[in-house]
KOLKOLLUM-42671 format. One record per residue (C-alpha): x, y, z; residue number from 1. Coordinates in nm, 4 decimals. Layout:
REM residues N
+----------+----------+----------+-----+
!       xx !       yy !       zz !   n !
+----------+----------+----------+-----+
!        X !        Y !        Z ! NUM !
...
+----------+----------+----------+-----+
***
This chain:
REM residues 226
+----------+----------+----------+-----+
!       xx !       yy !       zz !   n !
+----------+----------+----------+-----+
!  25.0311 !  18.1341 !   8.8053 !   1 !
!  24.9055 !  17.8457 !   9.0188 !   2 !
!  24.8311 !  17.6363 !   8.7079 !   3 !
!  25.1842 !  17.6955 !   8.5789 !   4 !
!  25.3349 !  17.5935 !   8.9127 !   5 !
!  25.1232 !  17.2779 !   8.9251 !   6 !
!  25.2228 !  17.1944 !   8.5682 !   7 !
!  25.5926 !  17.2308 !   8.6564 !   8 !
!  25.5504 !  17.0054 !   8.9606 !   9 !
!  25.3779 !  16.7414 !   8.7480 !  10 !
!  25.6516 !  16.7537 !   8.4830 !  11 !
!  25.9200 !  16.7266 !   8.7477 !  12 !
!  25.7402 !  16.4334 !   8.9092 !  13 !
!  25.7032 !  16.2643 !   8.5712 !  14 !
!  26.0752 !  16.3036 !   8.4957 !  15 !
!  26.1790 !  16.1767 !   8.8384 !  16 !
!  25.9513 !  15.8739 !   8.8076 !  17 !
!  26.0863 !  15.7964 !   8.4606 !  18 !
!  26.4437 !  15.8254 !   8.5898 !  19 !
!  26.3719 !  15.5936 !   8.8829 !  20 !
!  26.2236 !  15.3314 !   8.6497 !  21 !
!  26.5249 !  15.3403 !   8.4147 !  22 !
!  26.7710 !  15.3157 !   8.7041 !  23 !
!  26.5758 !  15.0311 !   8.8617 !  24 !
!  26.5496 !  14.8466 !   8.5304 !  25 !
!  26.9269 !  14.8732 !   8.4798 !  26 !
!  26.9834 !  14.7149 !   8.8216 !  27 !
!  26.7363 !  14.4334 !   8.7569 !  28 !
!  26.8544 !  14.3575 !   8.4016 !  29 !
!  27.2140 !  14.3454 !   8.5218 !  30 !
!  27.1311 !  14.1255 !   8.8215 !  31 !
!  26.8804 !  13.8893 !   8.6622 !  32 !
!  26.9647 !  13.9039 !   8.2928 !  33 !
!  26.6975 !  13.9804 !   8.0348 !  34 !
!  26.5291 !  13.6405 !   8.0630 !  35 !
!  26.5133 !  13.6502 !   8.4434 !  36 !
!  26.3932 !  14.0107 !   8.4662 !  37 !
!  26.0263 !  14.0971 !   8.4569 !  38 !
!  25.8115 !  14.4060 !   8.4929 !  39 !
!  25.7037 !  14.3132 !   8.8455 !  40 !
!  26.0654 !  14.2939 !   8.9669 !  41 !
!  26.1460 !  14.6275 !   8.8038 !  42 !
!  25.8345 !  14.7900 !   8.9490 !  43 !
!  25.9271 !  14.6671 !   9.2971 !  44 !
!  26.2845 !  14.7954 !   9.2589 !  45 !
!  26.1580 !  15.1360 !   9.1421 !  46 !
!  25.8755 !  15.1575 !   9.3947 !  47 !
!  25.6092 !  15.2117 !   9.1289 !  48 !
!  25.3200 !  15.0097 !   8.9886 !  49 !
!  25.3675 !  14.7802 !   8.6900 !  50 !
!  25.1106 !  14.9920 !   8.5021 !  51 !
!  25.3324 !  15.2974 !   8.5498 !  52 !
!  25.6136 !  15.1141 !   8.3710 !  53 !
!  25.3858 !  15.0129 !   8.0836 !  54 !
!  25.2580 !  15.3714 !   8.0567 !  55 !
!  25.6090 !  15.5223 !   8.0495 !  56 !
!  25.8103 !  15.2615 !   7.8622 !  57 !
!  25.5933 !  14.9944 !   7.7068 !  58 !
!  25.6957 !  14.6288 !   7.7348 !  59 !
!  26.0158 !  14.4692 !   7.8627 !  60 !
!  26.1901 !  14.4742 !   7.5235 !  61 !
!  26.1328 !  14.8477 !   7.4807 !  62 !
!  26.2425 !  14.9154 !   7.8363 !  63 !
!  26.5641 !  14.7181 !   7.7833 !  64 !
!  26.6434 !  14.9248 !   7.4733 !  65 !
!  26.5663 !  15.2454 !   7.6645 !  66 !
!  26.7992 !  15.1448 !   7.9480 !  67 !
!  27.0842 !  15.0692 !   7.7090 !  68 !
!  27.0402 !  15.3976 !   7.5209 !  69 !
!  27.0280 !  15.5905 !   7.8472 !  70 !
!  27.3523 !  15.4336 !   7.9687 !  71 !
!  27.5241 !  15.5052 !   7.6360 !  72 !
!  27.4152 !  15.8698 !   7.6461 !  73 !
!  27.5499 !  15.9132 !   7.9987 !  74 !
!  27.8746 !  15.7396 !   7.9087 !  75 !
!  27.9171 !  15.9636 !   7.6045 !  76 !
!  27.8745 !  16.2783 !   7.8131 !  77 !
!  28.1529 !  16.1599 !   8.0414 !  78 !
!  28.3700 !  16.0381 !   7.7531 !  79 !
!  28.3573 !  16.3688 !   7.5680 !  80 !
!  28.4431 !  16.5543 !   7.8875 !  81 !
!  28.7549 !  16.3360 !   7.9160 !  82 !
!  28.8334 !  16.3857 !   7.5460 !  83 !
!  28.8448 !  16.7591 !   7.6153 !  84 !
!  29.1530 !  16.6857 !   7.8294 !  85 !
!  29.3385 !  16.5153 !   7.5420 !  86 !
!  29.7005 !  16.6417 !   7.5192 !  87 !
!  29.6910 !  16.8457 !   7.1981 !  88 !
!  30.0283 !  17.0084 !   7.2769 !  89 !
!  30.2055 !  16.7536 !   7.4981 !  90 !
!  30.5151 !  16.8333 !   7.7020 !  91 !
!  30.5937 !  16.4609 !   7.7231 !  92 !
!  30.3896 !  16.2676 !   7.4652 !  93 !
!  30.4137 !  15.9248 !   7.6317 !  94 !
!  30.3454 !  16.0508 !   7.9844 !  95 !
!  30.0589 !  16.2731 !   7.8695 !  96 !
!  29.8955 !  15.9923 !   7.6696 !  97 !
!  29.9295 !  15.7567 !   7.9670 !  98 !
!  29.7607 !  16.0125 !   8.1935 !  99 !
!  29.4830 !  16.0617 !   7.9382 ! 100 !
!  29.4325 !  15.6858 !   7.8959 ! 101 !
!  29.4124 !  15.6385 !   8.2729 ! 102 !
!  29.1449 !  15.9077 !   8.2996 ! 103 !
!  28.9510 !  15.7473 !   8.0172 ! 104 !
!  28.9758 !  15.4000 !   8.1677 ! 105 !
!  28.8706 !  15.5101 !   8.5144 ! 106 !
!  28.5832 !  15.7369 !   8.4130 ! 107 !
!  28.4501 !  15.5717 !   8.0978 ! 108 !
!  28.5545 !  15.2195 !   8.0058 ! 109 !
!  28.5677 !  15.0768 !   8.3572 ! 110 !
!  28.3433 !  15.3200 !   8.5377 ! 111 !
!  28.0218 !  15.1858 !   8.6871 ! 112 !
!  27.8181 !  15.2491 !   8.3728 ! 113 !
!  28.0872 !  15.1019 !   8.1486 ! 114 !
!  28.0900 !  14.7803 !   8.3496 ! 115 !
!  27.7111 !  14.7682 !   8.3448 ! 116 !
!  27.6759 !  14.8059 !   7.9689 ! 117 !
!  27.9459 !  14.5451 !   7.9055 ! 118 !
!  27.7693 !  14.2959 !   8.1292 ! 119 !
!  27.4380 !  14.3597 !   7.9552 ! 120 !
!  27.5900 !  14.3239 !   7.6094 ! 121 !
!  27.7784 !  14.0054 !   7.6977 ! 122 !
!  27.4574 !  13.8536 !   7.8323 ! 123 !
!  27.2147 !  13.9772 !   7.5662 ! 124 !
!  27.4205 !  14.0802 !   7.2599 ! 125 !
!  27.3455 !  13.7558 !   7.0760 ! 126 !
!  26.9728 !  13.7822 !   7.1491 ! 127 !
!  26.9568 !  14.1482 !   7.0412 ! 128 !
!  27.2229 !  14.2104 !   6.7708 ! 129 !
!  27.0501 !  14.5343 !   6.6713 ! 130 !
!  27.1108 !  14.6730 !   7.0198 ! 131 !
!  27.4757 !  14.5713 !   7.0009 ! 132 !
!  27.5039 !  14.7527 !   6.6682 ! 133 !
!  27.3346 !  15.0610 !   6.8161 ! 134 !
!  27.5850 !  15.0580 !   7.1054 ! 135 !
!  27.8768 !  15.0205 !   6.8647 ! 136 !
!  27.7681 !  15.3174 !   6.6508 ! 137 !
!  27.6421 !  15.5503 !   6.9223 ! 138 !
!  27.9060 !  15.4653 !   7.1828 ! 139 !
!  28.2525 !  15.3546 !   7.0662 ! 140 !
!  28.1866 !  15.4749 !   6.7108 ! 141 !
!  28.1338 !  15.8376 !   6.8134 ! 142 !
!  28.4152 !  15.8333 !   7.0668 ! 143 !
!  28.6645 !  15.6818 !   6.8221 ! 144 !
!  28.5762 !  15.9444 !   6.5594 ! 145 !
!  28.6411 !  16.2231 !   6.8088 ! 146 !
!  28.9672 !  16.0605 !   6.9201 ! 147 !
!  29.0737 !  16.0194 !   6.5552 ! 148 !
!  29.0432 !  16.3944 !   6.5022 ! 149 !
!  29.2686 !  16.4611 !   6.8017 ! 150 !
!  29.5270 !  16.2069 !   6.6890 ! 151 !
!  29.5234 !  16.3628 !   6.3411 ! 152 !
!  29.6089 !  16.7001 !   6.4973 ! 153 !
!  29.9027 !  16.5423 !   6.6792 ! 154 !
!  30.0192 !  16.3929 !   6.3503 ! 155 !
!  29.9835 !  16.7282 !   6.1749 ! 156 !
!  30.1933 !  16.8879 !   6.4504 ! 157 !
!  30.4682 !  16.6286 !   6.4017 ! 158 !
!  30.4188 !  16.4138 !   6.7107 ! 159 !
!  30.2792 !  16.1063 !   6.5329 ! 160 !
!  30.3097 !  15.9339 !   6.1958 ! 161 !
!  29.9564 !  15.8343 !   6.0989 ! 162 !
!  29.8153 !  15.7413 !   5.7581 ! 163 !
!  29.4605 !  15.6710 !   5.8761 ! 164 !
!  29.3494 !  15.8468 !   6.1990 ! 165 !
!  29.0396 !  15.6262 !   6.2285 ! 166 !
!  29.2533 !  15.3113 !   6.2356 ! 167 !
!  29.4929 !  15.4736 !   6.4821 ! 168 !
!  29.2016 !  15.5652 !   6.7124 ! 169 !
!  29.0668 !  15.2091 !   6.7078 ! 170 !
!  29.4156 !  15.0763 !   6.7790 ! 171 !
!  29.4604 !  15.3174 !   7.0703 ! 172 !
!  29.1294 !  15.2150 !   7.2249 ! 173 !
!  29.1922 !  14.8428 !   7.1692 ! 174 !
!  29.5415 !  14.8551 !   7.3189 ! 175 !
!  29.4187 !  15.0583 !   7.6149 ! 176 !
!  29.1645 !  14.7877 !   7.6922 ! 177 !
!  29.3626 !  14.4791 !   7.5909 ! 178 !
!  29.5046 !  14.3677 !   7.9263 ! 179 !
!  29.2115 !  14.4896 !   8.1359 ! 180 !
!  28.9149 !  14.3511 !   7.9456 ! 181 !
!  28.9222 !  13.9836 !   8.0372 ! 182 !
!  28.9970 !  14.0062 !   8.4119 ! 183 !
!  28.7560 !  14.2955 !   8.4650 ! 184 !
!  28.4753 !  14.1312 !   8.2668 ! 185 !
!  28.4969 !  13.8277 !   8.4937 ! 186 !
!  28.4989 !  14.0293 !   8.8135 ! 187 !
!  28.8663 !  14.0502 !   8.9063 ! 188 !
!  28.9537 !  14.3698 !   9.0903 ! 189 !
!  29.2714 !  14.5246 !   8.9539 ! 190 !
!  29.4926 !  14.7449 !   9.1658 ! 191 !
!  29.5797 !  15.0985 !   9.0568 ! 192 !
!  29.9362 !  14.9790 !   8.9943 ! 193 !
!  29.8188 !  14.6936 !   8.7704 ! 194 !
!  29.6052 !  14.9322 !   8.5667 ! 195 !
!  29.8907 !  15.1820 !   8.5372 ! 196 !
!  30.1351 !  14.9152 !   8.4179 ! 197 !
!  29.8846 !  14.7888 !   8.1590 ! 198 !
!  29.8126 !  15.1397 !   8.0298 ! 199 !
!  30.1824 !  15.2255 !   8.0063 ! 200 !
!  30.2436 !  14.9140 !   7.7994 ! 201 !
!  29.9482 !  15.0008 !   7.5762 ! 202 !
!  30.0709 !  15.3558 !   7.5114 ! 203 !
!  30.4273 !  15.2402 !   7.4451 ! 204 !
!  30.3021 !  14.9827 !   7.1942 ! 205 !
!  30.0889 !  15.2519 !   7.0271 ! 206 !
!  30.3858 !  15.4872 !   7.0018 ! 207 !
!  30.6052 !  15.2135 !   6.8544 ! 208 !
!  30.3484 !  15.1839 !   6.5774 ! 209 !
!  30.2584 !  15.5496 !   6.5280 ! 210 !
!  30.5232 !  15.7616 !   6.6984 ! 211 !
!  30.7845 !  15.9488 !   6.4967 ! 212 !
!  31.1492 !  15.8529 !   6.5540 ! 213 !
!  31.3071 !  16.0873 !   6.8077 ! 214 !
!  31.5636 !  16.2162 !   6.5595 ! 215 !
!  31.3252 !  16.2903 !   6.2736 ! 216 !
!  31.2882 !  16.6559 !   6.1684 ! 217 !
!  30.9137 !  16.6667 !   6.2386 ! 218 !
!  30.9555 !  16.5109 !   6.5827 ! 219 !
!  31.2324 !  16.7547 !   6.6673 ! 220 !
!  31.0217 !  17.0484 !   6.5495 ! 221 !
!  30.7231 !  16.9316 !   6.7567 ! 222 !
!  30.9444 !  16.9021 !   7.0647 ! 223 !
!  31.0810 !  17.2519 !   7.0165 ! 224 !
!  30.7312 !  17.3991 !   6.9701 ! 225 !
!  30.6076 !  17.2245 !   7.2864 ! 226 !
+----------+----------+----------+-----+
***
């Protein structure tokens, strides 16, 4: 019994130490860039020895990849939770999509982790194209596929006119980010009203491209069912 308890304490301590190193490395990589970061800085930030970092994560390159994967995994958990709130049977399609897009922006794209991964990719994407490709497939790629399935259901129900749900999902994500990307990337703080106006314009543009005309039979049937 005592051995089991000690083993559990050791595992918990190992996990907590690993978590502290990853969090500290994310802070240092973001602050210093890859070139300016080093194991000693990360060890000091985490409050561990440099040998602990080598034992848990290997060299700086491997640690950078681990940090990026960890951030993507956490972002995906949050993104799929928001996707669960997608309006499958909207009362007001435009208003419901705007509300969904705002939730997604706030909690995923421009949340703390979203800003962090963008900064890291802007700084190091050219140096590590394989990491950029991993982010694209494991992050936006998975999210866009899940969004495409939800948009396809809206089309099947008569709310949208979509030939290719994957293209529609990429367009929705791109429009949702279009007006916010540049100012946010360069540190401008946007007010809630500015974000709302940008998202409304994005959703309206999306619906001009993919929405069914109000008088069409399928649109009328969808409205009646809702």
